[in-house]
All heavy atoms as TSV, in Angstrom:
chain	resi	resn	atom	element	x	y	z
A	1	MET	N	N	13.521	1.465	23.024
A	1	MET	CA	C	13.767	1.092	24.408
A	1	MET	C	C	13.142	2.245	25.256
A	1	MET	O	O	13.338	3.389	24.972
A	1	MET	CB	C	15.272	0.984	24.639
A	1	MET	CG	C	15.613	0.532	25.958
A	1	MET	SD	S	17.360	0.050	26.092
A	1	MET	CE	C	17.207	-1.593	25.442
A	2	THR	N	N	12.515	1.873	26.342
A	2	THR	CA	C	11.838	2.838	27.223
A	2	THR	C	C	12.518	2.782	28.571
A	2	THR	O	O	12.766	1.714	29.110
A	2	THR	CB	C	10.370	2.498	27.374
A	2	THR	OG1	O	9.757	2.537	26.050
A	2	THR	CG2	C	9.648	3.492	28.239
A	3	PHE	N	N	12.763	3.973	29.128
A	3	PHE	CA	C	13.382	4.109	30.477
A	3	PHE	C	C	12.430	4.960	31.313
A	3	PHE	O	O	12.069	6.067	30.920
A	3	PHE	CB	C	14.758	4.766	30.403
A	3	PHE	CG	C	15.770	3.884	29.790
A	3	PHE	CD1	C	16.050	3.909	28.442
A	3	PHE	CD2	C	16.531	2.995	30.575
A	3	PHE	CE1	C	16.999	3.096	27.892
A	3	PHE	CE2	C	17.479	2.184	30.029
A	3	PHE	CZ	C	17.760	2.255	28.650
A	4	ASP	N	N	12.079	4.479	32.502
A	4	ASP	CA	C	11.437	5.257	33.516
A	4	ASP	C	C	12.531	5.901	34.372
A	4	ASP	O	O	13.222	5.172	35.082
A	4	ASP	CB	C	10.546	4.375	34.435
A	4	ASP	CG	C	9.103	4.499	34.054
A	4	ASP	OD1	O	8.738	5.381	33.340
A	4	ASP	OD2	O	8.360	3.664	34.644
A	5	GLY	N	N	12.650	7.200	34.271
A	5	GLY	CA	C	13.728	7.829	35.045
A	5	GLY	C	C	14.698	8.597	34.129
A	5	GLY	O	O	14.293	9.122	33.100
A	6	GLU	N	N	15.943	8.655	34.544
A	6	GLU	CA	C	16.968	9.438	33.850
A	6	GLU	C	C	17.923	8.555	33.058
A	6	GLU	O	O	18.217	7.441	33.462
A	6	GLU	CB	C	17.748	10.246	34.868
A	6	GLU	CG	C	16.925	11.218	35.668
A	6	GLU	CD	C	17.722	11.963	36.694
A	6	GLU	OE1	O	18.961	11.751	36.806
A	6	GLU	OE2	O	17.122	12.822	37.374
A	7	VAL	N	N	18.468	9.111	31.957
A	7	VAL	CA	C	19.473	8.450	31.118
A	7	VAL	C	C	20.525	9.503	30.822
A	7	VAL	O	O	20.197	10.647	30.407
A	7	VAL	CB	C	18.900	7.828	29.861
A	7	VAL	CG1	C	19.995	7.366	28.962
A	7	VAL	CG2	C	17.893	6.765	30.161
A	8	SER	N	N	21.777	9.132	30.937
A	8	SER	CA	C	22.899	10.057	30.712
A	8	SER	C	C	23.953	9.361	29.817
A	8	SER	O	O	24.326	8.254	30.077
A	8	SER	CB	C	23.494	10.488	32.019
A	8	SER	OG	O	24.535	11.371	31.789
A	9	PHE	N	N	24.394	10.088	28.799
A	9	PHE	CA	C	25.473	9.617	27.975
A	9	PHE	C	C	26.641	10.531	28.176
A	9	PHE	O	O	26.599	11.724	27.948
A	9	PHE	CB	C	25.066	9.695	26.471
A	9	PHE	CG	C	23.995	8.685	26.098
A	9	PHE	CD1	C	22.687	9.070	26.069
A	9	PHE	CD2	C	24.364	7.404	25.762
A	9	PHE	CE1	C	21.703	8.164	25.741
A	9	PHE	CE2	C	23.372	6.492	25.409
A	9	PHE	CZ	C	22.026	6.849	25.404
A	10	ASP	N	N	27.803	9.940	28.637
A	10	ASP	CA	C	28.950	10.768	28.840
A	10	ASP	C	C	29.738	10.950	27.569
A	10	ASP	O	O	29.299	10.457	26.528
A	10	ASP	CB	C	29.887	10.206	29.961
A	10	ASP	CG	C	30.559	8.901	29.608
A	10	ASP	OD1	O	30.588	8.544	28.419
A	10	ASP	OD2	O	30.996	8.220	30.509
A	11	ASN	N	N	30.856	11.671	27.585
A	11	ASN	CA	C	31.559	12.024	26.386
A	11	ASN	C	C	32.176	10.830	25.627
A	11	ASN	O	O	32.654	10.980	24.511
A	11	ASN	CB	C	32.596	13.104	26.690
A	11	ASN	CG	C	31.966	14.451	26.998
A	11	ASN	OD1	O	30.883	14.690	26.522
A	11	ASN	ND2	N	32.617	15.258	27.738
A	12	THR	N	N	32.346	9.694	26.324
A	12	THR	CA	C	32.881	8.485	25.715
A	12	THR	C	C	31.842	7.511	25.151
A	12	THR	O	O	32.170	6.537	24.558
A	12	THR	CB	C	33.824	7.769	26.671
A	12	THR	OG1	O	33.063	7.321	27.767
A	12	THR	CG2	C	34.951	8.678	27.212
A	13	ALA	N	N	30.559	7.823	25.426
A	13	ALA	CA	C	29.458	6.898	25.003
A	13	ALA	C	C	29.134	7.017	23.535
A	13	ALA	O	O	29.352	8.052	22.912
A	13	ALA	CB	C	28.242	7.246	25.866
A	14	THR	N	N	28.569	5.941	23.003
A	14	THR	CA	C	28.027	5.933	21.655
A	14	THR	C	C	26.618	5.401	21.675
A	14	THR	O	O	26.432	4.254	22.189
A	14	THR	CB	C	28.928	5.085	20.710
A	14	THR	OG1	O	30.198	5.632	20.604
A	14	THR	CG2	C	28.305	5.023	19.277
A	15	LEU	N	N	25.667	6.137	21.198
A	15	LEU	CA	C	24.286	5.680	21.034
A	15	LEU	C	C	24.168	5.222	19.566
A	15	LEU	O	O	24.349	6.048	18.651
A	15	LEU	CB	C	23.259	6.752	21.365
A	15	LEU	CG	C	21.793	6.423	21.061
A	15	LEU	CD1	C	21.325	5.151	21.888
A	15	LEU	CD2	C	20.928	7.605	21.321
A	16	THR	N	N	23.868	3.980	19.357
A	16	THR	CA	C	23.693	3.452	17.995
A	16	THR	C	C	22.242	3.231	17.709
A	16	THR	O	O	21.518	2.535	18.436
A	16	THR	CB	C	24.434	2.071	17.849
A	16	THR	OG1	O	25.841	2.275	18.178
A	16	THR	CG2	C	24.265	1.536	16.486
A	17	ILE	N	N	21.744	3.860	16.616
A	17	ILE	CA	C	20.382	3.760	16.195
A	17	ILE	C	C	20.340	3.123	14.812
A	17	ILE	O	O	21.133	3.542	13.914
A	17	ILE	CB	C	19.696	5.176	16.079
A	17	ILE	CG1	C	19.662	5.845	17.497
A	17	ILE	CG2	C	18.315	5.111	15.465
A	17	ILE	CD1	C	18.722	5.229	18.468
A	18	GLU	N	N	19.484	2.156	14.623
A	18	GLU	CA	C	19.374	1.462	13.338
A	18	GLU	C	C	18.031	1.790	12.678
A	18	GLU	O	O	17.022	1.751	13.349
A	18	GLU	CB	C	19.536	-0.052	13.490
A	18	GLU	CG	C	20.854	-0.435	14.078
A	18	GLU	CD	C	20.997	-1.906	14.434
A	18	GLU	OE1	O	19.980	-2.518	14.753
A	18	GLU	OE2	O	22.101	-2.447	14.313
A	19	LEU	N	N	18.025	2.182	11.400
A	19	LEU	CA	C	16.850	2.483	10.606
A	19	LEU	C	C	16.755	1.434	9.566
A	19	LEU	O	O	17.643	1.236	8.716
A	19	LEU	CB	C	17.028	3.845	9.970
A	19	LEU	CG	C	17.225	5.036	10.865
A	19	LEU	CD1	C	17.388	6.289	10.014
A	19	LEU	CD2	C	16.069	5.239	11.854
A	20	GLY	N	N	15.591	0.728	9.543
A	20	GLY	CA	C	15.348	-0.301	8.554
A	20	GLY	C	C	13.916	-0.185	7.922
A	20	GLY	O	O	13.498	-1.065	7.192
A	21	GLY	N	N	13.200	0.869	8.299
A	21	GLY	CA	C	11.858	1.083	7.784
A	21	GLY	C	C	11.193	2.222	8.580
A	21	GLY	O	O	11.955	2.979	9.274
A	22	THR	N	N	9.917	2.370	8.459
A	22	THR	CA	C	9.227	3.557	9.005
A	22	THR	C	C	8.425	3.242	10.304
A	22	THR	O	O	7.801	4.146	10.804
A	22	THR	CB	C	8.279	4.136	7.966
A	22	THR	OG1	O	7.364	3.152	7.563
A	22	THR	CG2	C	9.151	4.622	6.741
A	23	ILE	N	N	8.432	2.034	10.776
A	23	ILE	CA	C	7.613	1.680	11.961
A	23	ILE	C	C	8.524	1.697	13.180
A	23	ILE	O	O	9.436	0.862	13.302
A	23	ILE	CB	C	6.941	0.255	11.766
A	23	ILE	CG1	C	6.048	0.274	10.525
A	23	ILE	CG2	C	6.156	-0.088	12.959
A	23	ILE	CD1	C	5.546	-1.068	10.112
A	24	ALA	N	N	8.199	2.595	14.116
A	24	ALA	CA	C	8.965	2.710	15.350
A	24	ALA	C	C	8.974	1.475	16.152
A	24	ALA	O	O	7.991	0.730	16.245
A	24	ALA	CB	C	8.393	3.886	16.149
A	25	ASN	N	N	10.159	1.174	16.722
A	25	ASN	CA	C	10.382	0.016	17.593
A	25	ASN	C	C	10.278	-1.325	16.867
A	25	ASN	O	O	10.519	-2.335	17.531
A	25	ASN	CB	C	9.539	0.028	18.841
A	25	ASN	CG	C	9.901	1.157	19.763
A	25	ASN	OD1	O	11.094	1.377	19.977
A	25	ASN	ND2	N	8.957	1.846	20.317
A	26	ASP	N	N	9.863	-1.313	15.629
A	26	ASP	CA	C	9.829	-2.548	14.858
A	26	ASP	C	C	10.849	-2.519	13.751
A	26	ASP	O	O	11.664	-3.407	13.595
A	26	ASP	CB	C	8.416	-2.761	14.274
A	26	ASP	CG	C	8.263	-4.096	13.517
A	26	ASP	OD1	O	8.913	-5.036	13.940
A	26	ASP	OD2	O	7.522	-4.118	12.535
A	27	GLN	N	N	10.856	-1.360	13.022
A	27	GLN	CA	C	11.795	-1.218	11.889
A	27	GLN	C	C	12.853	-0.116	12.155
A	27	GLN	O	O	13.781	-0.040	11.424
A	27	GLN	CB	C	11.011	-0.858	10.621
A	27	GLN	CG	C	10.094	-1.951	10.164
A	27	GLN	CD	C	9.276	-1.594	8.957
A	27	GLN	OE1	O	8.966	-0.395	8.777
A	27	GLN	NE2	N	8.902	-2.551	8.139
A	28	PHE	N	N	12.635	0.647	13.205
A	28	PHE	CA	C	13.707	1.614	13.567
A	28	PHE	C	C	13.686	1.795	15.066
A	28	PHE	O	O	12.679	1.643	15.782
A	28	PHE	CB	C	13.635	2.958	12.821
A	28	PHE	CG	C	12.530	3.905	13.254
A	28	PHE	CD1	C	12.730	4.821	14.257
A	28	PHE	CD2	C	11.345	3.906	12.613
A	28	PHE	CE1	C	11.753	5.719	14.638
A	28	PHE	CE2	C	10.323	4.768	12.967
A	28	PHE	CZ	C	10.552	5.705	13.940
A	29	ASP	N	N	14.895	2.034	15.615
A	29	ASP	CA	C	15.116	2.164	17.094
A	29	ASP	C	C	14.650	3.494	17.591
A	29	ASP	O	O	14.698	4.515	16.898
A	29	ASP	CB	C	16.605	2.039	17.435
A	29	ASP	CG	C	17.221	0.697	17.045
A	29	ASP	OD1	O	16.453	-0.283	16.994
A	29	ASP	OD2	O	18.436	0.641	16.773
A	30	GLN	N	N	14.166	3.459	18.836
A	30	GLN	CA	C	13.793	4.693	19.549
A	30	GLN	C	C	14.286	4.562	20.975
A	30	GLN	O	O	14.351	3.483	21.528
A	30	GLN	CB	C	12.265	4.801	19.662
A	30	GLN	CG	C	11.576	5.327	18.473
A	30	GLN	CD	C	10.090	5.633	18.804
A	30	GLN	OE1	O	9.396	4.814	19.414
A	30	GLN	NE2	N	9.636	6.784	18.403
A	31	LEU	N	N	14.702	5.735	21.535
A	31	LEU	CA	C	15.039	5.798	22.944
A	31	LEU	C	C	14.019	6.738	23.600
A	31	LEU	O	O	14.018	7.985	23.286
A	31	LEU	CB	C	16.445	6.315	23.146
A	31	LEU	CG	C	16.931	6.502	24.534
A	31	LEU	CD1	C	16.990	5.142	25.263
A	31	LEU	CD2	C	18.314	7.153	24.599
A	32	LEU	N	N	13.162	6.208	24.487
A	32	LEU	CA	C	12.124	6.958	25.106
A	32	LEU	C	C	12.459	7.067	26.601
A	32	LEU	O	O	12.627	6.061	27.293
A	32	LEU	CB	C	10.803	6.273	24.951
A	32	LEU	CG	C	10.364	5.963	23.513
A	32	LEU	CD1	C	9.111	5.125	23.466
A	32	LEU	CD2	C	10.290	7.235	22.685
A	33	VAL	N	N	12.672	8.287	27.083
A	33	VAL	CA	C	13.074	8.531	28.458
A	33	VAL	C	C	12.045	9.379	29.188
A	33	VAL	O	O	11.765	10.492	28.707
A	33	VAL	CB	C	14.496	9.206	28.515
A	33	VAL	CG1	C	14.897	9.459	29.925
A	33	VAL	CG2	C	15.520	8.383	27.761
A	34	SER	N	N	11.426	8.870	30.241
A	34	SER	CA	C	10.369	9.665	30.877
A	34	SER	C	C	10.896	10.805	31.674
A	34	SER	O	O	10.239	11.798	31.898
A	34	SER	CB	C	9.546	8.761	31.795
A	34	SER	OG	O	10.340	8.308	32.885
A	35	GLY	N	N	12.123	10.744	32.118
A	35	GLY	CA	C	12.731	11.793	32.903
A	35	GLY	C	C	13.747	12.584	32.123
A	35	GLY	O	O	13.592	12.838	30.963
A	36	ALA	N	N	14.878	12.899	32.785
A	36	ALA	CA	C	15.898	13.688	32.164
A	36	ALA	C	C	16.812	12.863	31.261
A	36	ALA	O	O	17.223	11.752	31.583
A	36	ALA	CB	C	16.800	14.369	33.258
A	37	LEU	N	N	17.059	13.397	30.067
A	37	LEU	CA	C	17.997	12.816	29.119
A	37	LEU	C	C	19.207	13.779	28.953
A	37	LEU	O	O	18.950	14.945	28.612
A	37	LEU	CB	C	17.346	12.568	27.772
A	37	LEU	CG	C	18.213	12.084	26.623
A	37	LEU	CD1	C	18.873	10.707	26.995
A	37	LEU	CD2	C	17.414	11.969	25.353
A	38	SER	N	N	20.387	13.254	29.251
A	38	SER	CA	C	21.594	14.089	29.089
A	38	SER	C	C	22.468	13.489	28.013
A	38	SER	O	O	22.866	12.343	28.096
A	38	SER	CB	C	22.360	14.087	30.476
A	38	SER	OG	O	23.541	14.816	30.331
A	39	LEU	N	N	22.703	14.321	26.983
A	39	LEU	CA	C	23.416	13.850	25.798
A	39	LEU	C	C	24.932	14.203	25.877
A	39	LEU	O	O	25.271	15.270	26.340
A	39	LEU	CB	C	22.803	14.419	24.534
A	39	LEU	CG	C	21.374	14.127	24.279
A	39	LEU	CD1	C	20.874	14.790	23.017
A	39	LEU	CD2	C	21.100	12.634	24.212
A	40	GLY	N	N	25.703	13.312	25.317
A	40	GLY	CA	C	27.151	13.505	25.160
A	40	GLY	C	C	27.691	12.388	24.315
A	40	GLY	O	O	26.952	11.420	23.996
A	41	GLY	N	N	28.930	12.448	23.892
A	41	GLY	CA	C	29.476	11.342	23.118
A	41	GLY	C	C	29.013	11.408	21.653
A	41	GLY	O	O	28.842	12.451	21.049
A	42	THR	N	N	28.804	10.228	21.111
A	42	THR	CA	C	28.499	10.060	19.666
A	42	THR	C	C	27.163	9.465	19.375
A	42	THR	O	O	26.763	8.520	20.073
A	42	THR	CB	C	29.596	9.116	19.047
A	42	THR	OG1	O	30.874	9.715	19.215
A	42	THR	CG2	C	29.352	8.884	17.546
A	43	LEU	N	N	26.431	10.033	18.386
A	43	LEU	CA	C	25.236	9.434	17.876
A	43	LEU	C	C	25.634	8.742	16.534
A	43	LEU	O	O	26.122	9.448	15.590
A	43	LEU	CB	C	24.143	10.452	17.625
A	43	LEU	CG	C	22.917	9.891	16.880
A	43	LEU	CD1	C	22.197	8.805	17.697
A	43	LEU	CD2	C	22.004	11.082	16.577
A	44	SER	N	N	25.413	7.426	16.419
A	44	SER	CA	C	25.737	6.639	15.254
A	44	SER	C	C	24.423	6.095	14.662
A	44	SER	O	O	23.765	5.367	15.379
A	44	SER	CB	C	26.725	5.524	15.614
A	44	SER	OG	O	26.940	4.696	14.517
A	45	VAL	N	N	24.111	6.463	13.434
A	45	VAL	CA	C	22.896	5.966	12.789
A	45	VAL	C	C	23.303	5.141	11.562
A	45	VAL	O	O	24.101	5.594	10.722
A	45	VAL	CB	C	22.014	7.141	12.325
A	45	VAL	CG1	C	20.738	6.669	11.613
A	45	VAL	CG2	C	21.592	7.986	13.560
A	46	SER	N	N	22.681	3.932	11.509
A	46	SER	CA	C	22.995	3.084	10.322
A	46	SER	C	C	21.675	2.623	9.668
A	46	SER	O	O	20.683	2.492	10.339
A	46	SER	CB	C	23.873	1.985	10.769
A	46	SER	OG	O	23.259	1.149	11.699
A	47	LEU	N	N	21.768	2.358	8.371
A	47	LEU	CA	C	20.641	1.813	7.641
A	47	LEU	C	C	20.747	0.323	7.524
A	47	LEU	O	O	21.812	-0.228	7.300
A	47	LEU	CB	C	20.608	2.436	6.238
A	47	LEU	CG	C	20.454	3.998	6.160
A	47	LEU	CD1	C	20.502	4.493	4.768
A	47	LEU	CD2	C	19.196	4.449	6.865
A	48	LEU	N	N	19.554	-0.389	7.659
A	48	LEU	CA	C	19.550	-1.822	7.580
A	48	LEU	C	C	18.708	-2.280	6.402
A	48	LEU	O	O	17.836	-1.574	5.926
A	48	LEU	CB	C	18.882	-2.414	8.842
A	48	LEU	CG	C	19.582	-2.108	10.175
A	48	LEU	CD1	C	18.725	-2.686	11.302
A	48	LEU	CD2	C	20.943	-2.677	10.206
A	49	ASN	N	N	18.986	-3.433	5.909
A	49	ASN	CA	C	18.159	-4.182	4.921
A	49	ASN	C	C	17.885	-3.316	3.638
A	49	ASN	O	O	16.792	-3.302	3.113
A	49	ASN	CB	C	16.795	-4.571	5.571
A	49	ASN	CG	C	17.036	-5.426	6.740
A	49	ASN	OD1	O	17.886	-6.271	6.828
A	49	ASN	ND2	N	16.186	-5.246	7.726
A	50	ASP	N	N	18.915	-2.627	3.158
A	50	ASP	CA	C	18.770	-1.799	1.992
A	50	ASP	C	C	17.741	-0.711	2.074
A	50	ASP	O	O	17.230	-0.236	1.110
A	50	ASP	CB	C	18.509	-2.667	0.708
A	50	ASP	CG	C	19.662	-3.608	0.433
A	50	ASP	OD1	O	20.845	-3.177	0.580
A	50	ASP	OD2	O	19.353	-4.761	0.040
A	51	PHE	N	N	17.343	-0.301	3.333
A	51	PHE	CA	C	16.424	0.762	3.504
A	51	PHE	C	C	17.020	2.081	3.023
A	51	PHE	O	O	18.145	2.415	3.292
A	51	PHE	CB	C	16.002	0.868	4.942
A	51	PHE	CG	C	15.061	2.003	5.253
A	51	PHE	CD1	C	13.799	1.993	4.717
A	51	PHE	CD2	C	15.422	3.086	6.056
A	51	PHE	CE1	C	12.891	3.049	4.984
A	51	PHE	CE2	C	14.547	4.092	6.343
A	51	PHE	CZ	C	13.260	4.113	5.800
A	52	SER	N	N	16.207	2.828	2.294
A	52	SER	CA	C	16.618	4.113	1.782
A	52	SER	C	C	15.577	5.157	2.024
A	52	SER	O	O	14.640	5.255	1.280
A	52	SER	CB	C	16.898	3.999	0.257
A	52	SER	OG	O	17.357	5.257	-0.263
A	53	PRO	N	N	15.676	5.927	3.154
A	53	PRO	CA	C	14.667	6.922	3.478
A	53	PRO	C	C	14.629	8.026	2.495
A	53	PRO	O	O	15.658	8.348	1.791
A	53	PRO	CB	C	15.119	7.442	4.855
A	53	PRO	CG	C	16.551	7.152	4.980
A	53	PRO	CD	C	16.814	5.909	4.120
A	54	ALA	N	N	13.485	8.663	2.374
A	54	ALA	CA	C	13.350	9.790	1.443
A	54	ALA	C	C	14.144	10.972	2.009
A	54	ALA	O	O	14.417	11.098	3.203
A	54	ALA	CB	C	11.864	10.194	1.323
A	55	VAL	N	N	14.507	11.925	1.171
A	55	VAL	CA	C	15.336	13.066	1.530
A	55	VAL	C	C	14.739	13.895	2.649
A	55	VAL	O	O	15.437	14.222	3.601
A	55	VAL	CB	C	15.595	13.986	0.310
A	55	VAL	CG1	C	16.291	15.233	0.727
A	55	VAL	CG2	C	16.430	13.247	-0.744
A	56	ASP	N	N	13.434	14.084	2.696
A	56	ASP	CA	C	12.831	14.908	3.703
A	56	ASP	C	C	12.177	14.117	4.819
A	56	ASP	O	O	11.492	14.668	5.724
A	56	ASP	CB	C	11.777	15.853	3.067
A	56	ASP	CG	C	10.643	15.050	2.429
A	56	ASP	OD1	O	10.787	13.851	2.188
A	56	ASP	OD2	O	9.624	15.628	2.107
A	57	GLN	N	N	12.420	12.793	4.897
A	57	GLN	CA	C	11.822	11.923	5.859
A	57	GLN	C	C	12.512	12.133	7.190
A	57	GLN	O	O	13.719	12.315	7.255
A	57	GLN	CB	C	11.966	10.488	5.445
A	57	GLN	CG	C	11.035	9.527	6.156
A	57	GLN	CD	C	10.974	8.172	5.422
A	57	GLN	OE1	O	11.758	7.902	4.555
A	57	GLN	NE2	N	9.974	7.403	5.756
A	58	SER	N	N	11.725	12.087	8.300
A	58	SER	CA	C	12.292	12.191	9.662
A	58	SER	C	C	11.872	11.019	10.510
A	58	SER	O	O	10.815	10.387	10.226
A	58	SER	CB	C	11.922	13.554	10.265
A	58	SER	OG	O	10.530	13.591	10.466
A	59	PHE	N	N	12.586	10.757	11.585
A	59	PHE	CA	C	12.333	9.657	12.460
A	59	PHE	C	C	12.486	10.175	13.918
A	59	PHE	O	O	13.467	10.778	14.248
A	59	PHE	CB	C	13.376	8.528	12.246
A	59	PHE	CG	C	13.276	7.902	10.841
A	59	PHE	CD1	C	13.959	8.533	9.779
A	59	PHE	CD2	C	12.492	6.854	10.619
A	59	PHE	CE1	C	13.881	8.014	8.510
A	59	PHE	CE2	C	12.400	6.283	9.353
A	59	PHE	CZ	C	13.111	6.917	8.291
A	60	ASN	N	N	11.476	9.872	14.753
A	60	ASN	CA	C	11.467	10.254	16.111
A	60	ASN	C	C	12.253	9.235	16.855
A	60	ASN	O	O	11.665	8.254	17.417
A	60	ASN	CB	C	10.042	10.375	16.622
A	60	ASN	CG	C	9.986	10.859	18.069
A	60	ASN	OD1	O	10.983	11.478	18.520
A	60	ASN	ND2	N	8.943	10.521	18.759
A	61	ILE	N	N	13.545	9.365	16.946
A	61	ILE	CA	C	14.444	8.413	17.583
A	61	ILE	C	C	14.700	8.750	19.065
A	61	ILE	O	O	15.092	7.804	19.791
A	61	ILE	CB	C	15.771	8.257	16.838
A	61	ILE	CG1	C	16.531	9.577	16.812
A	61	ILE	CG2	C	15.553	7.702	15.450
A	61	ILE	CD1	C	17.979	9.490	16.264
A	62	LEU	N	N	14.454	9.960	19.483
A	62	LEU	CA	C	14.676	10.317	20.919
A	62	LEU	C	C	13.406	11.068	21.403
A	62	LEU	O	O	12.862	11.904	20.738
A	62	LEU	CB	C	15.840	11.252	21.062
A	62	LEU	CG	C	17.215	10.716	20.652
A	62	LEU	CD1	C	18.261	11.820	20.726
A	62	LEU	CD2	C	17.563	9.579	21.600
A	63	ASP	N	N	12.995	10.697	22.628
A	63	ASP	CA	C	11.882	11.429	23.289
A	63	ASP	C	C	12.304	11.484	24.778
A	63	ASP	O	O	12.865	10.519	25.319
A	63	ASP	CB	C	10.588	10.682	23.097
A	63	ASP	CG	C	9.396	11.571	23.409
A	63	ASP	OD1	O	9.542	12.742	23.665
A	63	ASP	OD2	O	8.265	11.025	23.463
A	64	TRP	N	N	11.982	12.601	25.459
A	64	TRP	CA	C	12.444	12.792	26.805
A	64	TRP	C	C	11.498	13.698	27.565
A	64	TRP	O	O	10.654	14.416	27.042
A	64	TRP	CB	C	13.803	13.453	26.798
A	64	TRP	CG	C	13.811	14.771	26.006
A	64	TRP	CD1	C	13.491	15.994	26.475
A	64	TRP	CD2	C	14.091	14.926	24.638
A	64	TRP	NE1	N	13.529	16.954	25.509
A	64	TRP	CE2	C	13.902	16.302	24.339
A	64	TRP	CE3	C	14.510	14.065	23.579
A	64	TRP	CZ2	C	14.132	16.848	23.061
A	64	TRP	CZ3	C	14.685	14.616	22.329
A	64	TRP	CH2	C	14.523	15.936	22.100
A	65	GLY	N	N	11.677	13.644	28.912
A	65	GLY	CA	C	10.985	14.624	29.799
A	65	GLY	C	C	11.643	15.955	29.794
A	65	GLY	O	O	11.039	16.978	29.498
A	66	THR	N	N	12.976	15.964	30.081
A	66	THR	CA	C	13.781	17.138	30.000
A	66	THR	C	C	15.093	16.764	29.268
A	66	THR	O	O	15.523	15.676	29.326
A	66	THR	CB	C	14.096	17.777	31.347
A	66	THR	OG1	O	14.808	16.816	32.148
A	66	THR	CG2	C	12.849	18.228	32.074
A	67	LEU	N	N	15.689	17.739	28.605
A	67	LEU	CA	C	16.905	17.450	27.802
A	67	LEU	C	C	18.053	18.431	28.211
A	67	LEU	O	O	17.779	19.625	28.345
A	67	LEU	CB	C	16.581	17.609	26.309
A	67	LEU	CG	C	17.752	17.409	25.298
A	67	LEU	CD1	C	18.170	15.911	25.376
A	67	LEU	CD2	C	17.356	17.830	23.936
A	68	SER	N	N	19.245	17.887	28.263
A	68	SER	CA	C	20.416	18.715	28.399
A	68	SER	C	C	21.562	18.121	27.556
A	68	SER	O	O	21.521	16.908	27.267
A	68	SER	CB	C	20.861	18.827	29.865
A	68	SER	OG	O	21.231	17.625	30.386
A	69	GLY	N	N	22.505	18.970	27.168
A	69	GLY	CA	C	23.682	18.511	26.455
A	69	GLY	C	C	23.401	18.303	24.970
A	69	GLY	O	O	22.259	18.429	24.459
A	70	THR	N	N	24.442	17.902	24.239
A	70	THR	CA	C	24.339	17.597	22.826
A	70	THR	C	C	25.353	16.457	22.523
A	70	THR	O	O	26.258	16.248	23.313
A	70	THR	CB	C	24.711	18.807	21.937
A	70	THR	OG1	O	26.078	19.167	22.251
A	70	THR	CG2	C	23.765	19.933	22.153
A	71	PHE	N	N	25.120	15.784	21.450
A	71	PHE	CA	C	26.168	14.804	20.985
A	71	PHE	C	C	27.338	15.609	20.443
A	71	PHE	O	O	27.146	16.632	19.722
A	71	PHE	CB	C	25.555	13.930	19.895
A	71	PHE	CG	C	24.518	12.931	20.384
A	71	PHE	CD1	C	23.204	13.097	20.006
A	71	PHE	CD2	C	24.880	11.876	21.209
A	71	PHE	CE1	C	22.227	12.227	20.499
A	71	PHE	CE2	C	23.931	11.017	21.672
A	71	PHE	CZ	C	22.612	11.170	21.348
A	72	SER	N	N	28.559	15.163	20.759
A	72	SER	CA	C	29.748	15.887	20.268
A	72	SER	C	C	30.122	15.444	18.818
A	72	SER	O	O	30.849	16.066	18.147
A	72	SER	CB	C	30.939	15.619	21.201
A	72	SER	OG	O	31.192	14.252	21.325
A	73	SER	N	N	29.544	14.276	18.417
A	73	SER	CA	C	29.866	13.710	17.090
A	73	SER	C	C	28.622	13.028	16.559
A	73	SER	O	O	27.885	12.331	17.276
A	73	SER	CB	C	31.030	12.743	17.195
A	73	SER	OG	O	31.323	12.167	15.954
A	74	LEU	N	N	28.366	13.182	15.246
A	74	LEU	CA	C	27.249	12.523	14.648
A	74	LEU	C	C	27.797	11.627	13.469
A	74	LEU	O	O	28.711	12.002	12.832
A	74	LEU	CB	C	26.258	13.514	14.032
A	74	LEU	CG	C	25.615	14.444	15.039
A	74	LEU	CD1	C	24.763	15.457	14.306
A	74	LEU	CD2	C	24.793	13.737	16.043
């Protein structure tokens, strides 16, 4: 999902990301924010369709112009 502008997650929010493969926006979720991204609340990541990522595999699930805050729970 792409946002032009700012996105803010307060301490009660939950961002849910689903991973089902290695292709961005097709097999796994991404949050792309052109402006400020403010993190808070919970990041919840789940695997779909029996997908099993490699131990050292990474996924670019967040991209931002500027970043502040952190998730309080993963």
